[in-house]
Backbone as ProteinMPNN parsed JSONL, in Angstrom:
{"seq_chain_A": "MNAYRKKLESFKAAIGPDFGNYNFAKMHNTLRSTPAMEAGVTDHAWSLEEIIGLIC", "coords_chain_A": {"N_chain_A": [[111.505, 70.953, 104.671], [110.025, 73.855, 105.907], [107.802, 76.175, 104.373], [107.188, 78.618, 105.443], [107.38, 81.226, 107.938], [107.889, 80.626, 111.374], [107.696, 82.331, 113.555], [106.074, 85.398, 114.176], [107.548, 87.789, 114.217], [109.854, 87.104, 112.768], [108.715, 86.613, 110.291], [107.743, 89.192, 109.623], [110.171, 90.584, 109.448], [111.32, 89.319, 107.27], [109.555, 89.772, 105.151], [109.117, 92.496, 105.024], [111.062, 94.194, 103.541], [110.337, 93.406, 100.937], [107.688, 94.345, 100.643], [108.209, 97.067, 100.908], [109.825, 97.548, 98.649], [107.991, 96.9, 96.59], [105.922, 98.811, 96.96], [107.18, 101.342, 97.165], [109.463, 101.554, 95.485], [109.258, 100.161, 93.031], [108.285, 100.792, 89.763], [105.096, 100.809, 88.357], [103.435, 99.588, 85.512], [100.728, 100.094, 84.855], [100.026, 102.219, 86.514], [102.012, 104.024, 85.989], [103.736, 104.978, 87.844], [104.9, 104.634, 91.262], [102.975, 102.769, 93.719], [102.952, 104.162, 96.171], [103.56, 106.784, 95.403], [101.325, 107.343, 93.853], [99.356, 107.279, 95.798], [99.986, 109.519, 97.179], [101.817, 109.508, 99.232], [104.551, 109.805, 98.947], [106.864, 111.725, 96.944], [108.644, 110.801, 95.082], [110.274, 107.99, 93.469], [111.66, 105.575, 95.524], [115.01, 104.611, 96.375], [116.671, 101.439, 96.869], [118.438, 101.715, 98.953], [117.304, 103.74, 100.514], [115.011, 102.456, 101.45], [116.089, 100.297, 102.93], [117.431, 101.818, 104.816], [115.324, 102.754, 106.402], [114.485, 100.438, 107.611], [116.645, 99.5, 109.127]], "CA_chain_A": [[111.68, 72.357, 105.001], [108.771, 74.596, 105.907], [107.788, 77.316, 103.467], [106.674, 79.78, 106.156], [108.106, 81.579, 109.161], [107.145, 80.175, 112.536], [107.463, 83.447, 114.458], [105.568, 86.576, 113.478], [108.64, 88.755, 114.083], [110.702, 86.643, 111.671], [107.965, 86.821, 109.064], [107.751, 90.634, 109.335], [111.526, 90.967, 109.042], [111.613, 88.753, 105.956], [108.649, 90.267, 104.12], [109.126, 93.959, 105.03], [111.748, 94.789, 102.384], [109.583, 93.127, 99.713], [106.58, 95.301, 100.588], [108.791, 98.381, 100.662], [110.226, 97.604, 97.247], [106.799, 96.883, 95.738], [105.123, 100.023, 97.1], [107.925, 102.594, 97.117], [110.548, 101.601, 94.509], [108.924, 99.55, 91.744], [107.361, 101.516, 88.893], [104.065, 99.933, 87.813], [103.055, 100.006, 84.161], [99.371, 100.628, 84.79], [99.985, 103.505, 87.223], [103.132, 104.838, 85.51], [104.417, 105.468, 89.045], [104.811, 103.642, 92.337], [101.731, 102.914, 94.46], [103.097, 105.196, 97.203], [103.459, 108.072, 94.725], [99.931, 107.486, 93.438], [98.574, 107.546, 97.006], [100.398, 110.796, 97.746], [102.673, 109.287, 100.394], [105.88, 110.286, 98.606], [106.9, 112.429, 95.661], [109.648, 110.206, 94.211], [110.519, 106.558, 93.636], [112.749, 105.398, 96.466], [116.067, 103.643, 96.074], [116.716, 100.372, 97.867], [119.183, 102.23, 100.107], [116.344, 104.462, 101.35], [114.125, 101.467, 102.092], [116.887, 99.593, 103.935], [117.708, 102.793, 105.873], [114.179, 102.801, 107.298], [114.379, 99.166, 108.331], [117.768, 99.36, 110.069]], "C_chain_A": [[110.347, 73.075, 104.905], [108.881, 75.828, 105.018], [107.22, 78.57, 104.133], [107.509, 80.036, 107.403], [107.26, 81.193, 110.36], [106.844, 81.302, 113.513], [107.028, 84.657, 113.652], [106.66, 87.611, 113.262], [109.56, 88.388, 112.921], [110.014, 86.861, 110.327], [107.974, 88.29, 108.666], [109.116, 91.088, 108.841], [111.851, 90.468, 107.641], [110.779, 89.4, 104.852], [108.653, 91.794, 104.013], [109.835, 94.6, 103.847], [111.01, 94.546, 101.061], [108.41, 94.099, 99.557], [107.09, 96.703, 100.304], [109.191, 98.557, 99.216], [109.006, 97.707, 96.342], [106.065, 98.225, 95.778], [105.886, 101.323, 96.886], [108.959, 102.676, 96.004], [110.15, 101.115, 93.118], [107.905, 100.394, 90.978], [106.38, 100.518, 88.269], [103.593, 100.471, 86.465], [101.673, 100.636, 84.114], [99.257, 101.992, 85.457], [100.955, 104.516, 86.634], [103.837, 105.555, 86.661], [104.399, 104.345, 90.071], [103.476, 103.804, 93.049], [101.801, 103.999, 95.536], [103.011, 106.596, 96.592], [102.009, 108.344, 94.331], [99.035, 107.825, 94.627], [98.94, 108.875, 97.656], [101.268, 110.684, 98.98], [104.063, 109.864, 100.174], [105.845, 110.951, 97.231], [107.937, 111.87, 94.698], [109.73, 108.704, 94.458], [111.759, 106.383, 94.503], [113.79, 104.426, 95.924], [116.032, 102.551, 97.145], [117.474, 100.814, 99.112], [118.242, 102.99, 101.062], [115.428, 103.504, 102.107], [114.882, 100.733, 103.199], [117.207, 100.533, 105.1], [116.554, 102.917, 106.848], [114.074, 101.553, 108.165], [115.435, 99.06, 109.42], [117.811, 100.487, 111.066]], "O_chain_A": [[109.621, 72.915, 103.923], [109.942, 76.445, 104.929], [106.81, 79.497, 103.435], [108.25, 79.165, 107.86], [106.048, 81.409, 110.364], [105.844, 81.244, 114.228], [107.555, 84.911, 112.569], [106.692, 88.253, 112.212], [109.996, 89.264, 112.173], [110.653, 87.245, 109.347], [108.19, 88.61, 107.497], [109.205, 91.892, 107.913], [112.583, 91.128, 106.904], [111.26, 89.556, 103.729], [108.225, 92.33, 102.991], [109.261, 95.476, 103.2], [111.055, 95.389, 100.165], [108.169, 94.615, 98.465], [106.472, 97.448, 99.543], [108.927, 99.6, 98.617], [108.991, 98.52, 95.418], [105.634, 98.723, 94.737], [105.293, 102.316, 96.464], [109.313, 103.784, 95.601], [110.666, 101.622, 92.122], [106.812, 100.673, 91.472], [106.795, 99.498, 87.718], [103.38, 101.673, 86.309], [101.468, 101.617, 83.399], [98.476, 102.834, 85.015], [100.752, 105.723, 86.76], [104.453, 106.604, 86.471], [103.941, 103.239, 89.785], [102.889, 104.884, 92.992], [100.809, 104.684, 95.785], [102.444, 107.5, 97.206], [101.53, 109.47, 94.468], [98.066, 108.57, 94.484], [98.267, 109.309, 98.591], [101.443, 111.664, 99.704], [104.685, 110.36, 101.113], [104.907, 110.756, 96.457], [108.103, 112.406, 93.602], [109.317, 108.207, 95.506], [112.796, 106.989, 94.233], [113.486, 103.54, 95.125], [115.428, 102.731, 98.203], [117.185, 100.34, 100.211], [118.38, 102.885, 102.281], [115.114, 103.73, 103.275], [114.353, 100.568, 104.299], [117.251, 100.095, 106.25], [116.787, 103.167, 108.031], [113.628, 101.613, 109.311], [115.149, 98.58, 110.517], [118.692, 100.518, 111.925]]}, "name": "protein", "num_of_chains": 1, "seq": "MNAYRKKLESFKAAIGPDFGNYNFAKMHNTLRSTPAMEAGVTDHAWSLEEIIGLIC"}
């Protein structure tokens, strides 16, 4: 079994929610906020429902 996606579209679809969770929902100990909040992109930590709503 291959450990990677063969098509770029499949790879983007599989990895997109992970990037969204890491940057918008997960609180980081060193920042004491999410990376998106620290960058000024958003003013709150997103729920997974909000991230999935953007994807679908």
